[in-house]
C-alpha positions in Angstrom: 20.4 4.2 9.8 18.8 1.1 8.6 18.1 1.0 5.1 14.4 -0.7 4.6 11.5 -1.4 6.5 10.5 -4.4 8.2 6.4 -3.5 9.0 4.8 -3.4 6.4 0.8 -2.9 6.5 -1.1 -2.9 3.2 -4.6 -1.3 3.5 -7.0 -2.3 1.4 -7.2 -5.8 0.1 -9.0 -5.4 -3.0 -6.8 -6.9 -6.2 -4.3 -4.1 -6.5 -3.4 -4.2 -2.6 -3.7 -7.8 -2.2 -1.1 -7.8 -5.5 0.8 -5.1 -3.5 1.4 -7.8 -0.8 2.2 -10.4 -2.3 5.3 -8.8 -4.2 6.0 -7.3 -0.5 5.5 -10.5 0.9 8.6 -11.9 -1.2 11.3 -9.9 0.8 9.5 -9.8 4.4 9.0 -11.8 7.5 5.1 -11.0 7.1 3.2 -8.4 5.8 0.0 -7.1 7.3 -3.4 -6.6 4.8 -6.7 -4.9 5.8 -9.7 -6.1 4.7 -13.1 -4.6 5.2 -14.6 -7.5 3.8 -14.2 -10.4 6.0 -15.5 -13.4 3.4 -11.7 -11.9 1.8 -9.9 -12.1 5.5 -11.1 -15.7 6.0 -9.7 -17.0 2.4 -6.8 -15.6 2.7 -6.7 -17.4 6.5 -7.6 -20.5 4.9 -7.0 -20.9 1.6 -4.1 -18.4 0.8 -6.2 -16.6 -1.4 -8.5 -14.0 -2.5 -11.0 -15.2 -4.0 -13.4 -12.4 -4.2 -10.8 -9.8 -5.9 -7.6 -11.9 -7.0 -9.0 -15.6 -7.4 -6.4 -18.0 -8.6 -3.7 -16.8 -7.2 -1.9 -18.0 -4.3 -0.8 -16.1 -1.8 2.4 -16.5 0.5 1.2 -17.4 4.3 3.3 -14.7 5.3 0.8 -12.3 4.4 -1.4 -11.5 7.6 -5.7 -10.7 6.7 -7.0 -8.5 9.8 -10.6 -6.9 9.7 -9.1 -4.4 12.5 -6.6 -2.1 13.1 -4.8 -3.4 15.7 -1.5 -4.3 13.9 -1.2 -0.2 12.5 0.9 -0.2 16.4 3.3 -2.1 15.4 3.5 -0.6 11.5 6.6 1.7 10.1 5.4 0.9 6.6 1.3 2.0 4.4 0.4 1.4 2.0 -3.2 2.9 1.2 -4.7 0.8 -1.7 -8.7 1.5 -0.6 -10.8 3.3 -3.1 -10.3 6.9 -3.6 -13.6 7.3 -2.6 -13.0 5.6 0.6 -9.7 6.8 0.9 -10.4 10.1 3.8 -13.1 8.3 5.4 -10.4 5.4 6.2 -8.0 7.4 7.3 -9.7 9.5 9.5 -11.0 6.0 11.1 -7.4 5.5 11.8 -5.2 8.4 11.8 -5.1 8.4 15.2 -3.4 5.6 15.6 -1.0 6.3 13.1 2.8 7.5 14.2 3.7 10.9 12.8 6.7 9.3 11.8 5.0 6.4 9.1 5.4 6.7 5.0 2.5 6.5 3.9 2.3 5.3 0.0 -1.3 5.7 -1.9 -1.5 3.7 -4.5 -5.4 4.8 -4.5 -6.2 6.2 -8.2 -8.1 9.2 -9.1 -9.7 12.4 -7.2 -12.2 12.9 -4.7 -15.5 13.8 -6.4 -16.8 15.9 -3.7 -13.7 18.0 -2.6 -11.5 17.1 -6.8 -8.8 16.7 -4.0 -6.2 14.2 -5.2 -5.7 11.5 -2.2 -2.0 13.5 -1.7 -4.1 16.4 -0.9 -6.5 14.4 1.1 -3.8 12.9 3.1 -1.4 15.7 4.3 -5.1 17.4 5.4 -5.3 14.3 8.0 -1.9 13.4 8.6 0.0 16.9 7.9 3.3 15.7 9.1 3.9 11.8 8.3 6.2 11.8 5.3 4.4 11.3 1.7 4.9 9.0 -1.7 2.8 8.3 -4.7 2.9 4.3 -6.2 1.6 4.7 -9.8 2.4 2.5 -12.5 1.0 1.8 -15.6 0.7 -1.8 -14.3 -2.1 -4.2 -13.6 -2.3 -6.3 -10.5 -2.8 -9.5 -11.6 0.4 -9.1 -13.3 2.5 -8.0 -10.2 0.6 -10.6 -8.9 2.2 -13.7 -11.7 6.0 -11.8 -10.7 5.5 -10.7 -14.0 7.9 -7.7 -14.3 6.3 -4.3 -13.9 8.1 -0.4 -13.9 6.4 1.3 -11.2 7.2 5.0 -10.2 7.4 5.9 -6.9 7.2 9.9 -6.3 8.2 11.5 -2.3 9.7 14.5 -1.7 11.7 13.4 1.1 14.4 11.5 -0.7 15.7 10.1 1.7 12.7 8.9 2.6 11.7 7.7 -0.7 15.0 6.3 -1.3 14.5 3.2 1.8 10.7 3.0 0.8 12.4 1.5 -2.6 15.3 -0.1 -1.4 12.2 -1.9 1.1 10.1 -2.8 -1.7 12.3 -3.4 -5.1 12.9 -6.3 -6.4 13.9 -7.7 -9.6 10.5 -7.9 -11.3 8.8 -5.1 -9.0 10.9 -2.2 -10.5 11.2 0.8 -9.3 11.8 4.5 -9.8 12.2 7.0 -7.8 10.7 10.9 -8.2 9.8 13.8 -6.4 6.6 15.0 -8.4 4.2 14.1 -6.5 0.8 15.4 -8.4 2.6 14.6 -11.5 2.4 10.8 -10.6 -1.3 10.9 -9.4 -2.2 12.5 -12.6 
């Protein structure tokens, strides 16, 4: 079994999604980053900078920004970093494009106001076969983007999937500690 994922995609190019893509790009050939805003995609392509959400941070040219979801067919690991209130709609919109073996790493904080569901409950409802993990801080996007030391919890109830994700995304500055407590990591 391969010990790491090779085609990582980040859904959501706000400050936190961009910072995650930036840190993941250090150990990958490329990172796909989906942005709702065309302004963000253009800024990343032309200046290697997300001037709308994470201004002043030079991004790796290995980050490939997209406004569509064509890249999902080659993705073997997905990070969801959309705002909590848009998570369900975004996940539904692309659920038929995601292979059931692709792990979904939830990075969005909060609960869905309408249902009081946690992000993991929404993900399990829409993609019941996909492995789910939760990445949780405390951390700040600007610190991660500036390569400052950060320790995060990665909660996954499947040890082999959690271990493979942790091995793929860990670095000297981005330390991952594994847990099985998906609910606790979200709360």
